[in-house]
Gaussian input, Z-matrix of N, CA and C with variables (Angstrom, degrees):
# hf/3-21g

backbone

0 1
 N
 C     1     B1
 C     2     B2     1     A1
 N     3     B3     2     A2     1     D1
 C     4     B4     3     A3     2     D2
 C     5     B5     4     A4     3     D3
 N     6     B6     5     A5     4     D4
 C     7     B7     6     A6     5     D5
 C     8     B8     7     A7     6     D6
 N     9     B9     8     A8     7     D7
 C    10    B10     9     A9     8     D8
 C    11    B11    10    A10     9     D9
 N    12    B12    11    A11    10    D10
 C    13    B13    12    A12    11    D11
 C    14    B14    13    A13    12    D12
 N    15    B15    14    A14    13    D13
 C    16    B16    15    A15    14    D14
 C    17    B17    16    A16    15    D15
 N    18    B18    17    A17    16    D16
 C    19    B19    18    A18    17    D17
 C    20    B20    19    A19    18    D18
 N    21    B21    20    A20    19    D19
 C    22    B22    21    A21    20    D20
 C    23    B23    22    A22    21    D21
 N    24    B24    23    A23    22    D22
 C    25    B25    24    A24    23    D23
 C    26    B26    25    A25    24    D24
 N    27    B27    26    A26    25    D25
 C    28    B28    27    A27    26    D26
 C    29    B29    28    A28    27    D27
 N    30    B30    29    A29    28    D28
 C    31    B31    30    A30    29    D29
 C    32    B32    31    A31    30    D30
 N    33    B33    32    A32    31    D31
 C    34    B34    33    A33    32    D32
 C    35    B35    34    A34    33    D33
 N    36    B36    35    A35    34    D34
 C    37    B37    36    A36    35    D35
 C    38    B38    37    A37    36    D36
 N    39    B39    38    A38    37    D37
 C    40    B40    39    A39    38    D38
 C    41    B41    40    A40    39    D39
 N    42    B42    41    A41    40    D40
 C    43    B43    42    A42    41    D41
 C    44    B44    43    A43    42    D42
 N    45    B45    44    A44    43    D43
 C    46    B46    45    A45    44    D44
 C    47    B47    46    A46    45    D45
 N    48    B48    47    A47    46    D46
 C    49    B49    48    A48    47    D47
 C    50    B50    49    A49    48    D48
 N    51    B51    50    A50    49    D49
 C    52    B52    51    A51    50    D50
 C    53    B53    52    A52    51    D51
 N    54    B54    53    A53    52    D52
 C    55    B55    54    A54    53    D53
 C    56    B56    55    A55    54    D54
 N    57    B57    56    A56    55    D55
 C    58    B58    57    A57    56    D56
 C    59    B59    58    A58    57    D57
 N    60    B60    59    A59    58    D58
 C    61    B61    60    A60    59    D59
 C    62    B62    61    A61    60    D60
 N    63    B63    62    A62    61    D61
 C    64    B64    63    A63    62    D62
 C    65    B65    64    A64    63    D63
 N    66    B66    65    A65    64    D64
 C    67    B67    66    A66    65    D65
 C    68    B68    67    A67    66    D66
 N    69    B69    68    A68    67    D67
 C    70    B70    69    A69    68    D68
 C    71    B71    70    A70    69    D69
 N    72    B72    71    A71    70    D70
 C    73    B73    72    A72    71    D71
 C    74    B74    73    A73    72    D72
 N    75    B75    74    A74    73    D73
 C    76    B76    75    A75    74    D74
 C    77    B77    76    A76    75    D75
 N    78    B78    77    A77    76    D76
 C    79    B79    78    A78    77    D77
 C    80    B80    79    A79    78    D78
 N    81    B81    80    A80    79    D79
 C    82    B82    81    A81    80    D80
 C    83    B83    82    A82    81    D81
 N    84    B84    83    A83    82    D82
 C    85    B85    84    A84    83    D83
 C    86    B86    85    A85    84    D84
 N    87    B87    86    A86    85    D85
 C    88    B88    87    A87    86    D86
 C    89    B89    88    A88    87    D87
 N    90    B90    89    A89    88    D88
 C    91    B91    90    A90    89    D89
 C    92    B92    91    A91    90    D90
 N    93    B93    92    A92    91    D91
 C    94    B94    93    A93    92    D92
 C    95    B95    94    A94    93    D93
 N    96    B96    95    A95    94    D94
 C    97    B97    96    A96    95    D95
 C    98    B98    97    A97    96    D96
 N    99    B99    98    A98    97    D97
 C   100   B100    99    A99    98    D98
 C   101   B101   100   A100    99    D99
 N   102   B102   101   A101   100   D100
 C   103   B103   102   A102   101   D101
 C   104   B104   103   A103   102   D102
 N   105   B105   104   A104   103   D103
 C   106   B106   105   A105   104   D104
 C   107   B107   106   A106   105   D105
 N   108   B108   107   A107   106   D106
 C   109   B109   108   A108   107   D107
 C   110   B110   109   A109   108   D108
 N   111   B111   110   A110   109   D109
 C   112   B112   111   A111   110   D110
 C   113   B113   112   A112   111   D111
 N   114   B114   113   A113   112   D112
 C   115   B115   114   A114   113   D113
 C   116   B116   115   A115   114   D114
 N   117   B117   116   A116   115   D115
 C   118   B118   117   A117   116   D116
 C   119   B119   118   A118   117   D117
 N   120   B120   119   A119   118   D118
 C   121   B121   120   A120   119   D119
 C   122   B122   121   A121   120   D120
 N   123   B123   122   A122   121   D121
 C   124   B124   123   A123   122   D122
 C   125   B125   124   A124   123   D123
 N   126   B126   125   A125   124   D124
 C   127   B127   126   A126   125   D125
 C   128   B128   127   A127   126   D126
 N   129   B129   128   A128   127   D127
 C   130   B130   129   A129   128   D128
 C   131   B131   130   A130   129   D129
 N   132   B132   131   A131   130   D130
 C   133   B133   132   A132   131   D131
 C   134   B134   133   A133   132   D132
 N   135   B135   134   A134   133   D133
 C   136   B136   135   A135   134   D134
 C   137   B137   136   A136   135   D135
 N   138   B138   137   A137   136   D136
 C   139   B139   138   A138   137   D137
 C   140   B140   139   A139   138   D138
 N   141   B141   140   A140   139   D139
 C   142   B142   141   A141   140   D140
 C   143   B143   142   A142   141   D141
 N   144   B144   143   A143   142   D142
 C   145   B145   144   A144   143   D143
 C   146   B146   145   A145   144   D144
 N   147   B147   146   A146   145   D145
 C   148   B148   147   A147   146   D146
 C   149   B149   148   A148   147   D147
 N   150   B150   149   A149   148   D148
 C   151   B151   150   A150   149   D149
 C   152   B152   151   A151   150   D150
 N   153   B153   152   A152   151   D151
 C   154   B154   153   A153   152   D152
 C   155   B155   154   A154   153   D153
 N   156   B156   155   A155   154   D154
 C   157   B157   156   A156   155   D155
 C   158   B158   157   A157   156   D156
 N   159   B159   158   A158   157   D157
 C   160   B160   159   A159   158   D158
 C   161   B161   160   A160   159   D159
 N   162   B162   161   A161   160   D160
 C   163   B163   162   A162   161   D161
 C   164   B164   163   A163   162   D162
 N   165   B165   164   A164   163   D163
 C   166   B166   165   A165   164   D164
 C   167   B167   166   A166   165   D165
 N   168   B168   167   A167   166   D166
 C   169   B169   168   A168   167   D167
 C   170   B170   169   A169   168   D168
 N   171   B171   170   A170   169   D169
 C   172   B172   171   A171   170   D170
 C   173   B173   172   A172   171   D171
 N   174   B174   173   A173   172   D172
 C   175   B175   174   A174   173   D173
 C   176   B176   175   A175   174   D174
 N   177   B177   176   A176   175   D175
 C   178   B178   177   A177   176   D176
 C   179   B179   178   A178   177   D177
 N   180   B180   179   A179   178   D178
 C   181   B181   180   A180   179   D179
 C   182   B182   181   A181   180   D180
 N   183   B183   182   A182   181   D181
 C   184   B184   183   A183   182   D182
 C   185   B185   184   A184   183   D183
 N   186   B186   185   A185   184   D184
 C   187   B187   186   A186   185   D185
 C   188   B188   187   A187   186   D186
 N   189   B189   188   A188   187   D187
 C   190   B190   189   A189   188   D188
 C   191   B191   190   A190   189   D189
 N   192   B192   191   A191   190   D190
 C   193   B193   192   A192   191   D191
 C   194   B194   193   A193   192   D192
 N   195   B195   194   A194   193   D193
 C   196   B196   195   A195   194   D194
 C   197   B197   196   A196   195   D195
 N   198   B198   197   A197   196   D196
 C   199   B199   198   A198   197   D197
 C   200   B200   199   A199   198   D198
 N   201   B201   200   A200   199   D199
 C   202   B202   201   A201   200   D200
 C   203   B203   202   A202   201   D201
 N   204   B204   203   A203   202   D202
 C   205   B205   204   A204   203   D203
 C   206   B206   205   A205   204   D204
 N   207   B207   206   A206   205   D205
 C   208   B208   207   A207   206   D206
 C   209   B209   208   A208   207   D207
 N   210   B210   209   A209   208   D208
 C   211   B211   210   A210   209   D209
 C   212   B212   211   A211   210   D210
 N   213   B213   212   A212   211   D211
 C   214   B214   213   A213   212   D212
 C   215   B215   214   A214   213   D213

   B1=1.4554
   B2=1.5254
   B3=1.3048
   B4=1.4660
   B5=1.5012
   B6=1.3187
   B7=1.4603
   B8=1.5144
   B9=1.3298
   B10=1.4625
   B11=1.5503
   B12=1.3225
   B13=1.4603
   B14=1.5084
   B15=1.3133
   B16=1.4709
   B17=1.5153
   B18=1.2934
   B19=1.4510
   B20=1.5357
   B21=1.3118
   B22=1.4619
   B23=1.5184
   B24=1.3448
   B25=1.4635
   B26=1.5267
   B27=1.3140
   B28=1.4666
   B29=1.5240
   B30=1.3247
   B31=1.4722
   B32=1.5161
   B33=1.3248
   B34=1.4521
   B35=1.5098
   B36=1.3331
   B37=1.4623
   B38=1.5312
   B39=1.3173
   B40=1.4597
   B41=1.5466
   B42=1.3110
   B43=1.4686
   B44=1.5264
   B45=1.3337
   B46=1.4535
   B47=1.5341
   B48=1.3235
   B49=1.4543
   B50=1.5155
   B51=1.3482
   B52=1.4458
   B53=1.5358
   B54=1.3130
   B55=1.4537
   B56=1.5220
   B57=1.3320
   B58=1.4482
   B59=1.5293
   B60=1.3233
   B61=1.4660
   B62=1.5156
   B63=1.3300
   B64=1.4747
   B65=1.5101
   B66=1.3078
   B67=1.4766
   B68=1.5106
   B69=1.3364
   B70=1.4634
   B71=1.5036
   B72=1.3381
   B73=1.4692
   B74=1.5210
   B75=1.3170
   B76=1.4676
   B77=1.5278
   B78=1.3250
   B79=1.4588
   B80=1.5256
   B81=1.3080
   B82=1.4676
   B83=1.5349
   B84=1.3195
   B85=1.4488
   B86=1.5421
   B87=1.3206
   B88=1.4714
   B89=1.5169
   B90=1.3285
   B91=1.4549
   B92=1.5238
   B93=1.3170
   B94=1.4671
   B95=1.5207
   B96=1.3338
   B97=1.4482
   B98=1.5245
   B99=1.3190
   B100=1.4655
   B101=1.5303
   B102=1.3153
   B103=1.4625
   B104=1.5214
   B105=1.3073
   B106=1.4551
   B107=1.5390
   B108=1.3273
   B109=1.4614
   B110=1.5376
   B111=1.3149
   B112=1.4716
   B113=1.5239
   B114=1.3255
   B115=1.4559
   B116=1.5239
   B117=1.3276
   B118=1.4799
   B119=1.5241
   B120=1.3352
   B121=1.4677
   B122=1.5228
   B123=1.3241
   B124=1.4739
   B125=1.5264
   B126=1.3214
   B127=1.4515
   B128=1.5233
   B129=1.3410
   B130=1.4654
   B131=1.5379
   B132=1.3235
   B133=1.4728
   B134=1.5200
   B135=1.3291
   B136=1.4691
   B137=1.5108
   B138=1.3432
   B139=1.4574
   B140=1.5119
   B141=1.3201
   B142=1.4560
   B143=1.5234
   B144=1.3242
   B145=1.4693
   B146=1.5336
   B147=1.3493
   B148=1.4620
   B149=1.5364
   B150=1.2994
   B151=1.4737
   B152=1.5275
   B153=1.3209
   B154=1.4588
   B155=1.5217
   B156=1.3206
   B157=1.4509
   B158=1.5222
   B159=1.3132
   B160=1.4723
   B161=1.5111
   B162=1.3287
   B163=1.4538
   B164=1.5325
   B165=1.3363
   B166=1.4555
   B167=1.5240
   B168=1.3294
   B169=1.4823
   B170=1.5245
   B171=1.3195
   B172=1.4623
   B173=1.5299
   B174=1.2922
   B175=1.4752
   B176=1.5247
   B177=1.3332
   B178=1.4507
   B179=1.5352
   B180=1.3254
   B181=1.4675
   B182=1.5273
   B183=1.3263
   B184=1.4650
   B185=1.5131
   B186=1.3134
   B187=1.4574
   B188=1.5128
   B189=1.3359
   B190=1.4635
   B191=1.5342
   B192=1.3115
   B193=1.4681
   B194=1.5118
   B195=1.3014
   B196=1.4606
   B197=1.5043
   B198=1.3227
   B199=1.4633
   B200=1.5287
   B201=1.3124
   B202=1.4598
   B203=1.5011
   B204=1.2906
   B205=1.4531
   B206=1.5400
   B207=1.3197
   B208=1.4503
   B209=1.5182
   B210=1.3078
   B211=1.4598
   B212=1.5078
   B213=1.3395
   B214=1.4712
   B215=1.4960
   A1=109.25
   A2=117.35
   A3=123.11
   A4=109.27
   A5=115.74
   A6=119.18
   A7=110.12
   A8=115.54
   A9=120.83
   A10=110.53
   A11=117.01
   A12=121.00
   A13=112.06
   A14=115.58
   A15=119.42
   A16=110.84
   A17=118.13
   A18=122.09
   A19=109.80
   A20=116.83
   A21=121.25
   A22=110.83
   A23=115.44
   A24=120.59
   A25=109.88
   A26=116.45
   A27=120.42
   A28=111.18
   A29=116.13
   A30=119.51
   A31=109.67
   A32=117.91
   A33=122.26
   A34=111.64
   A35=116.61
   A36=120.41
   A37=110.91
   A38=116.74
   A39=120.30
   A40=110.25
   A41=116.62
   A42=120.71
   A43=110.41
   A44=116.45
   A45=121.25
   A46=110.73
   A47=116.89
   A48=120.19
   A49=111.97
   A50=117.35
   A51=120.82
   A52=110.51
   A53=116.45
   A54=120.74
   A55=110.95
   A56=117.90
   A57=121.43
   A58=110.71
   A59=117.70
   A60=120.98
   A61=110.81
   A62=116.26
   A63=119.78
   A64=110.75
   A65=117.48
   A66=121.47
   A67=110.84
   A68=116.91
   A69=120.77
   A70=111.53
   A71=117.57
   A72=120.92
   A73=110.45
   A74=116.74
   A75=120.90
   A76=112.15
   A77=117.06
   A78=120.99
   A79=111.51
   A80=116.36
   A81=122.05
   A82=111.46
   A83=117.72
   A84=120.06
   A85=110.95
   A86=116.86
   A87=120.65
   A88=111.21
   A89=117.13
   A90=121.09
   A91=109.71
   A92=116.69
   A93=120.33
   A94=110.95
   A95=117.88
   A96=121.05
   A97=111.00
   A98=116.96
   A99=120.86
   A100=110.73
   A101=116.87
   A102=119.98
   A103=110.20
   A104=117.35
   A105=122.53
   A106=110.69
   A107=115.39
   A108=120.24
   A109=111.10
   A110=116.76
   A111=120.89
   A112=110.54
   A113=117.05
   A114=120.41
   A115=112.07
   A116=116.16
   A117=119.65
   A118=111.45
   A119=116.61
   A120=119.85
   A121=111.22
   A122=116.75
   A123=120.31
   A124=108.92
   A125=116.86
   A126=121.38
   A127=110.59
   A128=115.64
   A129=121.46
   A130=110.99
   A131=116.32
   A132=119.92
   A133=113.37
   A134=116.34
   A135=119.65
   A136=111.63
   A137=116.82
   A138=120.19
   A139=113.57
   A140=116.14
   A141=123.28
   A142=113.17
   A143=115.15
   A144=121.18
   A145=111.70
   A146=116.24
   A147=120.71
   A148=111.66
   A149=116.98
   A150=121.91
   A151=113.19
   A152=116.54
   A153=119.74
   A154=112.76
   A155=116.12
   A156=120.62
   A157=110.14
   A158=117.60
   A159=120.36
   A160=109.89
   A161=117.90
   A162=121.44
   A163=111.69
   A164=116.40
   A165=120.74
   A166=110.97
   A167=115.18
   A168=119.62
   A169=110.80
   A170=116.58
   A171=120.63
   A172=109.75
   A173=117.46
   A174=121.27
   A175=110.68
   A176=117.89
   A177=121.58
   A178=110.26
   A179=116.10
   A180=119.64
   A181=111.42
   A182=117.17
   A183=120.40
   A184=111.87
   A185=117.83
   A186=121.23
   A187=112.43
   A188=116.96
   A189=120.69
   A190=113.59
   A191=116.34
   A192=119.05
   A193=107.50
   A194=116.22
   A195=120.70
   A196=112.80
   A197=115.75
   A198=120.70
   A199=111.84
   A200=116.62
   A201=118.95
   A202=110.77
   A203=115.54
   A204=121.17
   A205=108.47
   A206=115.67
   A207=120.29
   A208=108.90
   A209=116.46
   A210=119.87
   A211=109.63
   A212=115.02
   A213=118.99
   A214=109.53
   D1=131.67
   D2=179.06
   D3=-89.57
   D4=128.46
   D5=178.32
   D6=-91.37
   D7=164.65
   D8=-179.60
   D9=-60.31
   D10=-35.75
   D11=179.99
   D12=-63.04
   D13=-42.89
   D14=179.56
   D15=-68.70
   D16=-38.28
   D17=179.65
   D18=-63.69
   D19=-40.79
   D20=177.73
   D21=-64.04
   D22=-39.37
   D23=177.95
   D24=-62.18
   D25=-46.19
   D26=-179.74
   D27=-61.83
   D28=-43.17
   D29=179.44
   D30=-63.46
   D31=-42.20
   D32=178.25
   D33=-61.51
   D34=-43.61
   D35=179.46
   D36=-66.26
   D37=-39.71
   D38=178.03
   D39=-62.76
   D40=-42.92
   D41=176.80
   D42=-60.74
   D43=-45.87
   D44=179.96
   D45=-60.65
   D46=-45.93
   D47=-179.60
   D48=-64.04
   D49=-38.97
   D50=178.04
   D51=-62.44
   D52=-42.85
   D53=178.79
   D54=-65.06
   D55=-40.81
   D56=179.11
   D57=-65.20
   D58=-40.11
   D59=178.13
   D60=-64.80
   D61=-42.25
   D62=178.70
   D63=-62.80
   D64=-42.50
   D65=177.69
   D66=-61.27
   D67=-44.88
   D68=178.20
   D69=-61.99
   D70=-38.00
   D71=177.96
   D72=-64.46
   D73=-41.57
   D74=-176.35
   D75=-72.13
   D76=-26.25
   D77=-175.06
   D78=-126.47
   D79=44.68
   D80=-175.35
   D81=-56.89
   D82=-40.03
   D83=-177.89
   D84=-65.67
   D85=-39.37
   D86=178.58
   D87=-68.91
   D88=-39.86
   D89=178.19
   D90=-62.67
   D91=-45.11
   D92=179.92
   D93=-62.88
   D94=-39.25
   D95=177.19
   D96=-62.90
   D97=-42.43
   D98=-179.62
   D99=-65.25
   D100=-40.88
   D101=178.34
   D102=-64.18
   D103=-41.72
   D104=178.86
   D105=-62.21
   D106=-43.69
   D107=179.78
   D108=-65.42
   D109=-40.52
   D110=176.77
   D111=-62.97
   D112=-42.08
   D113=177.50
   D114=-62.26
   D115=-39.89
   D116=176.87
   D117=-62.49
   D118=-40.08
   D119=-179.76
   D120=-66.86
   D121=-42.54
   D122=178.63
   D123=-63.55
   D124=-42.90
   D125=179.81
   D126=-59.76
   D127=-44.81
   D128=179.86
   D129=-63.59
   D130=-43.23
   D131=-176.44
   D132=-72.68
   D133=-21.30
   D134=176.89
   D135=-97.33
   D136=11.91
   D137=-179.71
   D138=63.26
   D139=30.72
   D140=179.73
   D141=58.25
   D142=20.91
   D143=-177.51
   D144=-69.44
   D145=-29.14
   D146=-175.99
   D147=-119.11
   D148=33.26
   D149=-174.95
   D150=-53.48
   D151=-44.47
   D152=-178.84
   D153=-61.61
   D154=-45.86
   D155=-179.95
   D156=-67.97
   D157=-39.94
   D158=179.83
   D159=-64.23
   D160=-44.74
   D161=178.55
   D162=-58.72
   D163=-42.76
   D164=178.27
   D165=-62.28
   D166=-41.71
   D167=179.64
   D168=-65.70
   D169=-42.36
   D170=178.79
   D171=-62.31
   D172=-47.79
   D173=179.54
   D174=-59.79
   D175=-44.35
   D176=-179.97
   D177=-61.85
   D178=-46.81
   D179=-179.03
   D180=-62.64
   D181=-41.47
   D182=179.67
   D183=-65.13
   D184=-33.75
   D185=179.31
   D186=-73.49
   D187=-18.22
   D188=-176.02
   D189=-111.89
   D190=16.17
   D191=175.57
   D192=-123.09
   D193=149.50
   D194=178.90
   D195=65.86
   D196=-165.91
   D197=-176.95
   D198=-82.86
   D199=-12.29
   D200=178.12
   D201=174.36
   D202=166.05
   D203=-178.31
   D204=-75.89
   D205=138.47
   D206=174.53
   D207=-98.73
   D208=154.61
   D209=178.69
   D210=-72.17
   D211=144.85
   D212=176.99
   D213=-93.70

């Protein structure tokens, strides 16, 4: 059984996620830059041992944020 408190939580989370998606859509280029920068930091901290996997993850994340992938 779902209580009113849980339903309110779900509604709040849905609102939050909608706002986050809208922000990502509006600033796709900035989001992609941040993802790229994070990937570079992970690559650096792992001694570039997992560069291929990190690059794949960065590419995947960039393709699934905002309205579309921006060129690097």
